[in-house]
mmCIF file of the N, C-alpha and C atoms, coordinates in Angstrom:
data_MODEL
# 
_entry.id   MODEL 
# 
loop_
_atom_site.group_PDB 
_atom_site.id 
_atom_site.type_symbol 
_atom_site.label_atom_id 
_atom_site.label_alt_id 
_atom_site.label_comp_id 
_atom_site.label_asym_id 
_atom_site.label_entity_id 
_atom_site.label_seq_id 
_atom_site.pdbx_PDB_ins_code 
_atom_site.Cartn_x 
_atom_site.Cartn_y 
_atom_site.Cartn_z 
_atom_site.occupancy 
_atom_site.B_iso_or_equiv 
_atom_site.pdbx_formal_charge 
_atom_site.auth_seq_id 
_atom_site.auth_comp_id 
_atom_site.auth_asym_id 
_atom_site.auth_atom_id 
_atom_site.pdbx_PDB_model_num 
ATOM 1   N N  . MET A 1 1  ? 156.408 28.856 85.877  1.00 0.00 ? 1  MET A N  1 
ATOM 2   C CA . MET A 1 1  ? 154.639 28.592 85.655  1.00 0.00 ? 1  MET A CA 1 
ATOM 3   C C  . MET A 1 1  ? 154.298 29.609 86.086  1.00 0.00 ? 1  MET A C  1 
ATOM 4   N N  . ARG A 1 2  ? 154.647 30.083 87.325  1.00 0.00 ? 2  ARG A N  1 
ATOM 5   C CA . ARG A 1 2  ? 153.902 31.387 87.935  1.00 0.00 ? 2  ARG A CA 1 
ATOM 6   C C  . ARG A 1 2  ? 154.040 32.562 87.182  1.00 0.00 ? 2  ARG A C  1 
ATOM 7   N N  . ASN A 1 3  ? 155.333 32.591 86.258  1.00 0.00 ? 3  ASN A N  1 
ATOM 8   C CA . ASN A 1 3  ? 155.625 34.052 85.859  1.00 0.00 ? 3  ASN A CA 1 
ATOM 9   C C  . ASN A 1 3  ? 154.447 33.837 84.559  1.00 0.00 ? 3  ASN A C  1 
ATOM 10  N N  . GLY A 1 4  ? 154.538 32.832 84.027  1.00 0.00 ? 4  GLY A N  1 
ATOM 11  C CA . GLY A 1 4  ? 153.623 32.442 82.700  1.00 0.00 ? 4  GLY A CA 1 
ATOM 12  C C  . GLY A 1 4  ? 152.121 33.062 82.870  1.00 0.00 ? 4  GLY A C  1 
ATOM 13  N N  . SER A 1 5  ? 151.817 32.582 84.181  1.00 0.00 ? 5  SER A N  1 
ATOM 14  C CA . SER A 1 5  ? 150.315 33.040 84.511  1.00 0.00 ? 5  SER A CA 1 
ATOM 15  C C  . SER A 1 5  ? 150.078 34.353 84.703  1.00 0.00 ? 5  SER A C  1 
ATOM 16  N N  . TYR A 1 6  ? 151.154 35.061 85.595  1.00 0.00 ? 6  TYR A N  1 
ATOM 17  C CA . TYR A 1 6  ? 151.481 36.326 85.488  1.00 0.00 ? 6  TYR A CA 1 
ATOM 18  C C  . TYR A 1 6  ? 151.194 37.139 84.318  1.00 0.00 ? 6  TYR A C  1 
ATOM 19  N N  . SER A 1 7  ? 152.035 36.656 83.082  1.00 0.00 ? 7  SER A N  1 
ATOM 20  C CA . SER A 1 7  ? 152.030 37.333 82.157  1.00 0.00 ? 7  SER A CA 1 
ATOM 21  C C  . SER A 1 7  ? 150.663 37.147 81.278  1.00 0.00 ? 7  SER A C  1 
ATOM 22  N N  . ARG A 1 8  ? 150.068 36.149 81.420  1.00 0.00 ? 8  ARG A N  1 
ATOM 23  C CA . ARG A 1 8  ? 148.876 35.886 80.809  1.00 0.00 ? 8  ARG A CA 1 
ATOM 24  C C  . ARG A 1 8  ? 147.635 36.797 81.306  1.00 0.00 ? 8  ARG A C  1 
ATOM 25  N N  . ARG A 1 9  ? 147.658 36.834 82.489  1.00 0.00 ? 9  ARG A N  1 
ATOM 26  C CA . ARG A 1 9  ? 146.657 37.864 83.279  1.00 0.00 ? 9  ARG A CA 1 
ATOM 27  C C  . ARG A 1 9  ? 147.061 39.154 83.122  1.00 0.00 ? 9  ARG A C  1 
ATOM 28  N N  . ARG A 1 10 ? 148.109 39.644 82.712  1.00 0.00 ? 10 ARG A N  1 
ATOM 29  C CA . ARG A 1 10 ? 148.600 41.003 82.646  1.00 0.00 ? 10 ARG A CA 1 
ATOM 30  C C  . ARG A 1 10 ? 148.136 41.112 80.871  1.00 0.00 ? 10 ARG A C  1 
ATOM 31  N N  . GLU A 1 11 ? 148.384 40.290 80.298  1.00 0.00 ? 11 GLU A N  1 
ATOM 32  C CA . GLU A 1 11 ? 148.084 40.510 78.685  1.00 0.00 ? 11 GLU A CA 1 
ATOM 33  C C  . GLU A 1 11 ? 146.644 40.659 78.632  1.00 0.00 ? 11 GLU A C  1 
ATOM 34  N N  . PHE A 1 12 ? 145.935 39.831 79.605  1.00 0.00 ? 12 PHE A N  1 
ATOM 35  C CA . PHE A 1 12 ? 144.394 39.692 79.358  1.00 0.00 ? 12 PHE A CA 1 
ATOM 36  C C  . PHE A 1 12 ? 143.750 41.354 79.754  1.00 0.00 ? 12 PHE A C  1 
ATOM 37  N N  . ILE A 1 13 ? 144.336 41.491 81.069  1.00 0.00 ? 13 ILE A N  1 
ATOM 38  C CA . ILE A 1 13 ? 143.879 43.037 81.654  1.00 0.00 ? 13 ILE A CA 1 
ATOM 39  C C  . ILE A 1 13 ? 144.024 43.971 80.751  1.00 0.00 ? 13 ILE A C  1 
ATOM 40  N N  . LEU A 1 14 ? 145.266 44.250 79.966  1.00 0.00 ? 14 LEU A N  1 
ATOM 41  C CA . LEU A 1 14 ? 145.581 45.097 79.045  1.00 0.00 ? 14 LEU A CA 1 
ATOM 42  C C  . LEU A 1 14 ? 144.660 44.959 77.647  1.00 0.00 ? 14 LEU A C  1 
ATOM 43  N N  . ASN A 1 15 ? 144.352 43.871 77.260  1.00 0.00 ? 15 ASN A N  1 
ATOM 44  C CA . ASN A 1 15 ? 143.428 43.895 76.079  1.00 0.00 ? 15 ASN A CA 1 
ATOM 45  C C  . ASN A 1 15 ? 142.042 44.046 76.588  1.00 0.00 ? 15 ASN A C  1 
ATOM 46  N N  . PHE A 1 16 ? 141.769 43.579 77.893  1.00 0.00 ? 16 PHE A N  1 
ATOM 47  C CA . PHE A 1 16 ? 140.228 44.044 78.065  1.00 0.00 ? 16 PHE A CA 1 
ATOM 48  C C  . PHE A 1 16 ? 140.377 45.452 78.362  1.00 0.00 ? 16 PHE A C  1 
ATOM 49  N N  . ALA A 1 17 ? 141.494 46.206 79.006  1.00 0.00 ? 17 ALA A N  1 
ATOM 50  C CA . ALA A 1 17 ? 141.485 47.706 78.672  1.00 0.00 ? 17 ALA A CA 1 
ATOM 51  C C  . ALA A 1 17 ? 141.428 48.416 77.690  1.00 0.00 ? 17 ALA A C  1 
ATOM 52  N N  . HIS A 1 18 ? 141.949 47.908 76.640  1.00 0.00 ? 18 HIS A N  1 
ATOM 53  C CA . HIS A 1 18 ? 142.065 48.526 75.331  1.00 0.00 ? 18 HIS A CA 1 
ATOM 54  C C  . HIS A 1 18 ? 140.701 48.311 74.695  1.00 0.00 ? 18 HIS A C  1 
ATOM 55  N N  . GLU A 1 19 ? 140.167 47.456 74.837  1.00 0.00 ? 19 GLU A N  1 
ATOM 56  C CA . GLU A 1 19 ? 138.897 47.085 74.167  1.00 0.00 ? 19 GLU A CA 1 
ATOM 57  C C  . GLU A 1 19 ? 137.566 47.645 74.705  1.00 0.00 ? 19 GLU A C  1 
ATOM 58  N N  . GLN A 1 20 ? 137.538 47.564 76.216  1.00 0.00 ? 20 GLN A N  1 
ATOM 59  C CA . GLN A 1 20 ? 136.335 47.683 77.225  1.00 0.00 ? 20 GLN A CA 1 
ATOM 60  C C  . GLN A 1 20 ? 136.437 49.306 77.848  1.00 0.00 ? 20 GLN A C  1 
ATOM 61  N N  . LEU A 1 21 ? 137.769 49.470 77.990  1.00 0.00 ? 21 LEU A N  1 
ATOM 62  C CA . LEU A 1 21 ? 137.631 50.718 79.118  1.00 0.00 ? 21 LEU A CA 1 
ATOM 63  C C  . LEU A 1 21 ? 138.184 51.858 78.231  1.00 0.00 ? 21 LEU A C  1 
ATOM 64  N N  . TYR A 1 22 ? 139.089 51.764 77.227  1.00 0.00 ? 22 TYR A N  1 
ATOM 65  C CA . TYR A 1 22 ? 139.323 52.958 76.379  1.00 0.00 ? 22 TYR A CA 1 
ATOM 66  C C  . TYR A 1 22 ? 138.091 53.581 75.816  1.00 0.00 ? 22 TYR A C  1 
ATOM 67  N N  . PRO A 1 23 ? 137.147 52.688 75.199  1.00 0.00 ? 23 PRO A N  1 
ATOM 68  C CA . PRO A 1 23 ? 136.037 53.416 74.595  1.00 0.00 ? 23 PRO A CA 1 
ATOM 69  C C  . PRO A 1 23 ? 135.254 54.123 75.608  1.00 0.00 ? 23 PRO A C  1 
ATOM 70  N N  . LYS A 1 24 ? 135.154 53.586 76.896  1.00 0.00 ? 24 LYS A N  1 
ATOM 71  C CA . LYS A 1 24 ? 134.294 54.073 77.875  1.00 0.00 ? 24 LYS A CA 1 
ATOM 72  C C  . LYS A 1 24 ? 134.878 55.518 78.318  1.00 0.00 ? 24 LYS A C  1 
ATOM 73  N N  . PHE A 1 25 ? 136.098 55.425 78.653  1.00 0.00 ? 25 PHE A N  1 
ATOM 74  C CA . PHE A 1 25 ? 136.818 56.807 79.421  1.00 0.00 ? 25 PHE A CA 1 
ATOM 75  C C  . PHE A 1 25 ? 137.577 57.547 78.505  1.00 0.00 ? 25 PHE A C  1 
ATOM 76  N N  . PHE A 1 26 ? 137.833 56.958 77.150  1.00 0.00 ? 26 PHE A N  1 
ATOM 77  C CA . PHE A 1 26 ? 138.633 57.974 76.237  1.00 0.00 ? 26 PHE A CA 1 
ATOM 78  C C  . PHE A 1 26 ? 139.899 57.946 76.813  1.00 0.00 ? 26 PHE A C  1 
ATOM 79  N N  . ILE A 1 27 ? 140.837 57.049 77.145  1.00 0.00 ? 27 ILE A N  1 
ATOM 80  C CA . ILE A 1 27 ? 142.008 57.247 77.567  1.00 0.00 ? 27 ILE A CA 1 
ATOM 81  C C  . ILE A 1 27 ? 143.147 56.945 76.563  1.00 0.00 ? 27 ILE A C  1 
ATOM 82  N N  . PRO A 1 28 ? 143.917 58.123 76.373  1.00 0.00 ? 28 PRO A N  1 
ATOM 83  C CA . PRO A 1 28 ? 144.822 57.839 75.149  1.00 0.00 ? 28 PRO A CA 1 
ATOM 84  C C  . PRO A 1 28 ? 146.025 56.690 75.282  1.00 0.00 ? 28 PRO A C  1 
ATOM 85  N N  . ASN A 1 29 ? 146.716 56.657 76.654  1.00 0.00 ? 29 ASN A N  1 
ATOM 86  C CA . ASN A 1 29 ? 147.479 55.994 76.983  1.00 0.00 ? 29 ASN A CA 1 
ATOM 87  C C  . ASN A 1 29 ? 147.423 55.273 78.321  1.00 0.00 ? 29 ASN A C  1 
ATOM 88  N N  . LEU A 1 30 ? 147.154 53.986 78.161  1.00 0.00 ? 30 LEU A N  1 
ATOM 89  C CA . LEU A 1 30 ? 146.771 53.263 79.480  1.00 0.00 ? 30 LEU A CA 1 
ATOM 90  C C  . LEU A 1 30 ? 148.204 52.525 79.909  1.00 0.00 ? 30 LEU A C  1 
ATOM 91  N N  . THR A 1 31 ? 148.469 52.864 81.301  1.00 0.00 ? 31 THR A N  1 
ATOM 92  C CA . THR A 1 31 ? 149.686 52.465 81.638  1.00 0.00 ? 31 THR A CA 1 
ATOM 93  C C  . THR A 1 31 ? 148.723 51.438 82.663  1.00 0.00 ? 31 THR A C  1 
ATOM 94  N N  . PRO A 1 32 ? 149.747 50.029 82.992  1.00 0.00 ? 32 PRO A N  1 
ATOM 95  C CA . PRO A 1 32 ? 149.074 49.197 83.871  1.00 0.00 ? 32 PRO A CA 1 
ATOM 96  C C  . PRO A 1 32 ? 148.307 49.476 85.052  1.00 0.00 ? 32 PRO A C  1 
ATOM 97  N N  . PRO A 1 33 ? 149.093 50.495 86.120  1.00 0.00 ? 33 PRO A N  1 
ATOM 98  C CA . PRO A 1 33 ? 148.302 50.733 87.129  1.00 0.00 ? 33 PRO A CA 1 
ATOM 99  C C  . PRO A 1 33 ? 146.988 51.469 86.721  1.00 0.00 ? 33 PRO A C  1 
ATOM 100 N N  . ASP A 1 34 ? 146.999 52.516 85.707  1.00 0.00 ? 34 ASP A N  1 
ATOM 101 C CA . ASP A 1 34 ? 145.789 53.005 85.364  1.00 0.00 ? 34 ASP A CA 1 
ATOM 102 C C  . ASP A 1 34 ? 144.728 51.713 84.958  1.00 0.00 ? 34 ASP A C  1 
ATOM 103 N N  . VAL A 1 35 ? 145.206 50.948 84.095  1.00 0.00 ? 35 VAL A N  1 
ATOM 104 C CA . VAL A 1 35 ? 144.434 49.868 83.816  1.00 0.00 ? 35 VAL A CA 1 
ATOM 105 C C  . VAL A 1 35 ? 143.851 49.202 84.795  1.00 0.00 ? 35 VAL A C  1 
ATOM 106 N N  . THR A 1 36 ? 144.809 48.490 85.934  1.00 0.00 ? 36 THR A N  1 
ATOM 107 C CA . THR A 1 36 ? 143.921 47.976 87.272  1.00 0.00 ? 36 THR A CA 1 
ATOM 108 C C  . THR A 1 36 ? 143.262 48.806 87.817  1.00 0.00 ? 36 THR A C  1 
ATOM 109 N N  . GLU A 1 37 ? 143.465 50.060 88.021  1.00 0.00 ? 37 GLU A N  1 
ATOM 110 C CA . GLU A 1 37 ? 142.471 51.012 88.809  1.00 0.00 ? 37 GLU A CA 1 
ATOM 111 C C  . GLU A 1 37 ? 141.057 50.937 88.159  1.00 0.00 ? 37 GLU A C  1 
ATOM 112 N N  . ARG A 1 38 ? 141.525 51.093 87.126  1.00 0.00 ? 38 ARG A N  1 
ATOM 113 C CA . ARG A 1 38 ? 140.102 51.444 86.244  1.00 0.00 ? 38 ARG A CA 1 
ATOM 114 C C  . ARG A 1 38 ? 139.024 50.146 86.209  1.00 0.00 ? 38 ARG A C  1 
ATOM 115 N N  . LEU A 1 39 ? 139.692 48.895 86.054  1.00 0.00 ? 39 LEU A N  1 
ATOM 116 C CA . LEU A 1 39 ? 139.297 47.637 85.966  1.00 0.00 ? 39 LEU A CA 1 
ATOM 117 C C  . LEU A 1 39 ? 138.591 47.384 87.214  1.00 0.00 ? 39 LEU A C  1 
ATOM 118 N N  . LEU A 1 40 ? 139.381 47.603 88.184  1.00 0.00 ? 40 LEU A N  1 
ATOM 119 C CA . LEU A 1 40 ? 138.775 47.112 89.582  1.00 0.00 ? 40 LEU A CA 1 
ATOM 120 C C  . LEU A 1 40 ? 137.645 47.965 89.882  1.00 0.00 ? 40 LEU A C  1 
ATOM 121 N N  . GLN A 1 41 ? 137.667 49.279 89.524  1.00 0.00 ? 41 GLN A N  1 
ATOM 122 C CA . GLN A 1 41 ? 136.354 50.375 89.622  1.00 0.00 ? 41 GLN A CA 1 
ATOM 123 C C  . GLN A 1 41 ? 135.437 49.926 88.917  1.00 0.00 ? 41 GLN A C  1 
ATOM 124 N N  . THR A 1 42 ? 135.657 49.297 87.607  1.00 0.00 ? 42 THR A N  1 
ATOM 125 C CA . THR A 1 42 ? 134.465 48.798 86.640  1.00 0.00 ? 42 THR A CA 1 
ATOM 126 C C  . THR A 1 42 ? 133.882 47.543 87.421  1.00 0.00 ? 42 THR A C  1 
ATOM 127 N N  . LEU A 1 43 ? 134.629 46.688 87.669  1.00 0.00 ? 43 LEU A N  1 
ATOM 128 C CA . LEU A 1 43 ? 134.278 45.292 88.204  1.00 0.00 ? 43 LEU A CA 1 
ATOM 129 C C  . LEU A 1 43 ? 133.587 45.630 89.617  1.00 0.00 ? 43 LEU A C  1 
ATOM 130 N N  . ALA A 1 44 ? 133.781 46.347 90.261  1.00 0.00 ? 44 ALA A N  1 
ATOM 131 C CA . ALA A 1 44 ? 133.212 47.005 91.476  1.00 0.00 ? 44 ALA A CA 1 
ATOM 132 C C  . ALA A 1 44 ? 131.914 47.525 91.356  1.00 0.00 ? 44 ALA A C  1 
ATOM 133 N N  . ARG A 1 45 ? 131.790 48.089 90.412  1.00 0.00 ? 45 ARG A N  1 
ATOM 134 C CA . ARG A 1 45 ? 130.639 48.649 90.118  1.00 0.00 ? 45 ARG A CA 1 
ATOM 135 C C  . ARG A 1 45 ? 129.533 47.706 89.520  1.00 0.00 ? 45 ARG A C  1 
ATOM 136 N N  . GLU A 1 46 ? 130.070 46.773 88.452  1.00 0.00 ? 46 GLU A N  1 
ATOM 137 C CA . GLU A 1 46 ? 129.102 45.586 88.092  1.00 0.00 ? 46 GLU A CA 1 
ATOM 138 C C  . GLU A 1 46 ? 128.780 44.767 89.408  1.00 0.00 ? 46 GLU A C  1 
ATOM 139 N N  . ALA A 1 47 ? 129.768 44.465 90.143  1.00 0.00 ? 47 ALA A N  1 
ATOM 140 C CA . ALA A 1 47 ? 129.421 43.490 91.347  1.00 0.00 ? 47 ALA A CA 1 
ATOM 141 C C  . ALA A 1 47 ? 128.487 44.009 91.851  1.00 0.00 ? 47 ALA A C  1 
ATOM 142 N N  . ARG A 1 48 ? 128.426 45.347 92.433  1.00 0.00 ? 48 ARG A N  1 
ATOM 143 C CA . ARG A 1 48 ? 127.401 46.308 93.275  1.00 0.00 ? 48 ARG A CA 1 
ATOM 144 C C  . ARG A 1 48 ? 125.778 45.954 92.824  1.00 0.00 ? 48 ARG A C  1 
ATOM 145 N N  . LYS A 1 49 ? 126.072 46.185 91.665  1.00 0.00 ? 49 LYS A N  1 
ATOM 146 C CA . LYS A 1 49 ? 124.753 45.751 90.825  1.00 0.00 ? 49 LYS A CA 1 
ATOM 147 C C  . LYS A 1 49 ? 124.247 44.635 91.001  1.00 0.00 ? 49 LYS A C  1 
ATOM 148 N N  . VAL A 1 50 ? 124.991 43.470 90.957  1.00 0.00 ? 50 VAL A N  1 
ATOM 149 C CA . VAL A 1 50 ? 124.465 41.892 91.036  1.00 0.00 ? 50 VAL A CA 1 
ATOM 150 C C  . VAL A 1 50 ? 124.262 42.117 92.437  1.00 0.00 ? 50 VAL A C  1 
ATOM 151 N N  . LEU A 1 51 ? 124.902 42.624 93.418  1.00 0.00 ? 51 LEU A N  1 
ATOM 152 C CA . LEU A 1 51 ? 124.368 42.398 94.932  1.00 0.00 ? 51 LEU A CA 1 
ATOM 153 C C  . LEU A 1 51 ? 123.347 42.998 95.300  1.00 0.00 ? 51 LEU A C  1 
ATOM 154 N N  . ASP A 1 52 ? 123.216 44.128 94.687  1.00 0.00 ? 52 ASP A N  1 
ATOM 155 C CA . ASP A 1 52 ? 122.215 44.859 95.030  1.00 0.00 ? 52 ASP A CA 1 
ATOM 156 C C  . ASP A 1 52 ? 120.542 44.411 94.524  1.00 0.00 ? 52 ASP A C  1 
ATOM 157 N N  . THR A 1 53 ? 120.856 43.772 93.105  1.00 0.00 ? 53 THR A N  1 
ATOM 158 C CA . THR A 1 53 ? 119.648 42.790 92.688  1.00 0.00 ? 53 THR A CA 1 
ATOM 159 C C  . THR A 1 53 ? 119.430 41.673 93.586  1.00 0.00 ? 53 THR A C  1 
ATOM 160 N N  . ASN A 1 54 ? 120.458 41.059 94.076  1.00 0.00 ? 54 ASN A N  1 
ATOM 161 C CA . ASN A 1 54 ? 120.254 39.643 94.787  1.00 0.00 ? 54 ASN A CA 1 
ATOM 162 C C  . ASN A 1 54 ? 119.463 40.494 96.108  1.00 0.00 ? 54 ASN A C  1 
ATOM 163 N N  . LYS A 1 55 ? 120.365 41.199 96.727  1.00 0.00 ? 55 LYS A N  1 
ATOM 164 C CA . LYS A 1 55 ? 119.393 41.958 98.034  1.00 0.00 ? 55 LYS A CA 1 
ATOM 165 C C  . LYS A 1 55 ? 117.839 42.076 97.979  1.00 0.00 ? 55 LYS A C  1 
ATOM 166 N N  . SER A 1 56 ? 117.603 42.650 96.726  1.00 0.00 ? 56 SER A N  1 
ATOM 167 C CA . SER A 1 56 ? 116.121 43.306 96.686  1.00 0.00 ? 56 SER A CA 1 
ATOM 168 C C  . SER A 1 56 ? 115.127 42.202 96.314  1.00 0.00 ? 56 SER A C  1 
ATOM 169 N N  . GLU A 1 57 ? 115.684 40.760 95.818  1.00 0.00 ? 57 GLU A N  1 
ATOM 170 C CA . GLU A 1 57 ? 114.969 39.843 95.647  1.00 0.00 ? 57 GLU A CA 1 
ATOM 171 C C  . GLU A 1 57 ? 114.909 38.468 96.571  1.00 0.00 ? 57 GLU A C  1 
ATOM 172 N N  . ARG A 1 58 ? 116.014 38.848 97.363  1.00 0.00 ? 58 ARG A N  1 
ATOM 173 C CA . ARG A 1 58 ? 116.037 37.392 98.307  1.00 0.00 ? 58 ARG A CA 1 
ATOM 174 C C  . ARG A 1 58 ? 114.989 37.102 99.096  1.00 0.00 ? 58 ARG A C  1 
ATOM 175 N N  . HIS A 1 59 ? 113.995 38.211 99.603  1.00 0.00 ? 59 HIS A N  1 
ATOM 176 C CA . HIS A 1 59 ? 112.897 38.004 100.256 1.00 0.00 ? 59 HIS A CA 1 
ATOM 177 C C  . HIS A 1 59 ? 111.990 37.175 99.408  1.00 0.00 ? 59 HIS A C  1 
ATOM 178 N N  . ILE A 1 60 ? 111.914 37.273 98.315  1.00 0.00 ? 60 ILE A N  1 
ATOM 179 C CA . ILE A 1 60 ? 110.960 36.652 97.259  1.00 0.00 ? 60 ILE A CA 1 
ATOM 180 C C  . ILE A 1 60 ? 111.321 35.020 97.449  1.00 0.00 ? 60 ILE A C  1 
ATOM 181 N N  . ARG A 1 61 ? 112.683 34.735 97.060  1.00 0.00 ? 61 ARG A N  1 
ATOM 182 C CA . ARG A 1 61 ? 112.876 33.537 97.138  1.00 0.00 ? 61 ARG A CA 1 
ATOM 183 C C  . ARG A 1 61 ? 113.066 33.020 98.003  1.00 0.00 ? 61 ARG A C  1 
ATOM 184 N N  . GLY A 1 62 ? 113.198 33.625 99.489  1.00 0.00 ? 62 GLY A N  1 
ATOM 185 C CA . GLY A 1 62 ? 112.976 33.095 100.698 1.00 0.00 ? 62 GLY A CA 1 
ATOM 186 C C  . GLY A 1 62 ? 111.603 32.565 100.899 1.00 0.00 ? 62 GLY A C  1 
ATOM 187 N N  . GLY A 1 63 ? 110.704 33.512 100.417 1.00 0.00 ? 63 GLY A N  1 
ATOM 188 C CA . GLY A 1 63 ? 109.168 32.982 100.505 1.00 0.00 ? 63 GLY A CA 1 
ATOM 189 C C  . GLY A 1 63 ? 108.788 31.676 99.689  1.00 0.00 ? 63 GLY A C  1 
ATOM 190 N N  . MET A 1 64 ? 109.337 31.964 98.668  1.00 0.00 ? 64 MET A N  1 
ATOM 191 C CA . MET A 1 64 ? 109.047 30.508 97.518  1.00 0.00 ? 64 MET A CA 1 
ATOM 192 C C  . MET A 1 64 ? 109.596 29.334 98.158  1.00 0.00 ? 64 MET A C  1 
ATOM 193 N N  . ALA A 1 65 ? 110.681 29.320 99.015  1.00 0.00 ? 65 ALA A N  1 
ATOM 194 C CA . ALA A 1 65 ? 111.296 28.177 99.213  1.00 0.00 ? 65 ALA A CA 1 
ATOM 195 C C  . ALA A 1 65 ? 110.399 27.851 100.556 1.00 0.00 ? 65 ALA A C  1 
ATOM 196 N N  . THR A 1 66 ? 109.898 28.580 101.193 1.00 0.00 ? 66 THR A N  1 
ATOM 197 C CA . THR A 1 66 ? 109.069 28.290 102.352 1.00 0.00 ? 66 THR A CA 1 
ATOM 198 C C  . THR A 1 66 ? 107.921 27.628 102.011 1.00 0.00 ? 66 THR A C  1 
ATOM 199 N N  . ARG A 1 67 ? 107.217 28.399 101.158 1.00 0.00 ? 67 ARG A N  1 
ATOM 200 C CA . ARG A 1 67 ? 106.254 27.775 100.425 1.00 0.00 ? 67 ARG A CA 1 
ATOM 201 C C  . ARG A 1 67 ? 106.153 26.154 99.844  1.00 0.00 ? 67 ARG A C  1 
ATOM 202 N N  . GLU A 1 68 ? 107.223 26.041 99.174  1.00 0.00 ? 68 GLU A N  1 
ATOM 203 C CA . GLU A 1 68 ? 107.685 24.870 98.691  1.00 0.00 ? 68 GLU A CA 1 
ATOM 204 C C  . GLU A 1 68 ? 107.816 23.360 99.723  1.00 0.00 ? 68 GLU A C  1 
ATOM 205 N N  . LYS A 1 69 ? 108.620 24.247 100.714 1.00 0.00 ? 69 LYS A N  1 
ATOM 206 C CA . LYS A 1 69 ? 108.726 23.253 102.050 1.00 0.00 ? 69 LYS A CA 1 
ATOM 207 C C  . LYS A 1 69 ? 107.365 22.875 102.695 1.00 0.00 ? 69 LYS A C  1 
ATOM 208 N N  . TYR A 1 70 ? 106.494 23.683 102.625 1.00 0.00 ? 70 TYR A N  1 
ATOM 209 C CA . TYR A 1 70 ? 105.285 23.437 103.337 1.00 0.00 ? 70 TYR A CA 1 
ATOM 210 C C  . TYR A 1 70 ? 104.408 22.769 102.383 1.00 0.00 ? 70 TYR A C  1 
ATOM 211 N N  . LEU A 1 71 ? 104.521 22.973 101.070 1.00 0.00 ? 71 LEU A N  1 
ATOM 212 C CA . LEU A 1 71 ? 103.516 22.297 100.147 1.00 0.00 ? 71 LEU A CA 1 
ATOM 213 C C  . LEU A 1 71 ? 104.225 20.620 100.167 1.00 0.00 ? 71 LEU A C  1 
ATOM 214 N N  . HIS A 1 72 ? 105.457 20.425 100.262 1.00 0.00 ? 72 HIS A N  1 
ATOM 215 C CA . HIS A 1 72 ? 105.921 18.967 100.426 1.00 0.00 ? 72 HIS A CA 1 
ATOM 216 C C  . HIS A 1 72 ? 105.519 18.294 101.543 1.00 0.00 ? 72 HIS A C  1 
ATOM 217 N N  . GLN A 1 73 ? 105.391 19.047 102.861 1.00 0.00 ? 73 GLN A N  1 
ATOM 218 C CA . GLN A 1 73 ? 104.989 18.527 104.277 1.00 0.00 ? 73 GLN A CA 1 
ATOM 219 C C  . GLN A 1 73 ? 103.411 18.282 104.177 1.00 0.00 ? 73 GLN A C  1 
ATOM 220 N N  . HIS A 1 74 ? 103.050 19.254 103.633 1.00 0.00 ? 74 HIS A N  1 
ATOM 221 C CA . HIS A 1 74 ? 101.272 19.257 103.806 1.00 0.00 ? 74 HIS A CA 1 
ATOM 222 C C  . HIS A 1 74 ? 100.667 18.966 102.666 1.00 0.00 ? 74 HIS A C  1 
ATOM 223 N N  . GLY A 1 75 ? 101.193 18.935 101.516 1.00 0.00 ? 75 GLY A N  1 
ATOM 224 C CA . GLY A 1 75 ? 100.573 18.663 100.401 1.00 0.00 ? 75 GLY A CA 1 
ATOM 225 C C  . GLY A 1 75 ? 100.095 17.604 100.083 1.00 0.00 ? 75 GLY A C  1 
# 
């Protein structure tokens, strides 16, 4: 079962690389190490965008939560 899971993940990564990474980076021959490295870089960039957005908005969410708390207690 474990080998099958590995094969499916590898196939998914390779398919993703050829559909998503190849057009972005114009790579003629992708080998699994290239795919993995570039995929991780791409995912890291996307994750960083999400984390930065969350960090920039969390003070607003905190203020809204505090407001709701006091509205329920004193409302």
